[in-house]
N, C-alpha and C positions, 0 to 999 in steps of 0.2 A: 504494499499500499504505499502511496506516494503522499505526501502532504502538499499542497499547493502554499506559495507563500505571497503575502500581498505586499506589493510597493506600493510607495504613494508618489513615486518619480512617474514622469512621461513613459509611455510604452514607446519601443522602436517604430510601432506603425504611425502612432501618433506622430513622433519626430520626424519620419518620413513625410507624412501629410503637410506638415508644417514648412518643412523644405520645399516641398511642390507648390503648395496653394497658400502660404503664409498662416498665421496663426488667426483663423478665422473666428475661433471662439472669444480671444482676446479683444479682437477687432470688435465684434458683436458687442461683448460687455462694455466696452469703452463708446460704443454709440449710444447704447441703451442708458447708461449714465449720463451722455451729454443731454439725451432727449427729457432725461428726468429733471436735470438742472434747467434746461430751457423753459420745460411745461411749467415748474416750480416758479420760475421768476415771472412767467406770462401770466400766473394765476395768483401773484401776489398784490393783492391791493392795499396793502398796508402803506404804501407810500402817498397814494391817492387820498387816503382818508385823511392823512395827516396834513396835506396841503389843502383839503376841503374845510378842516375845521380849524386851521391857523388864521 
């Protein structure tokens, strides 16, 4: 019986795909974070309220 070990690092297949196509997951994560920031800024009405009550 063999025991499988779980490694926390990237797998050789993943590394090869990154070489071929770029790190799509990292790029997607960065785009999502940027979108969240832009949406948060667009929906922030606090500055408008401050100017209206001043």
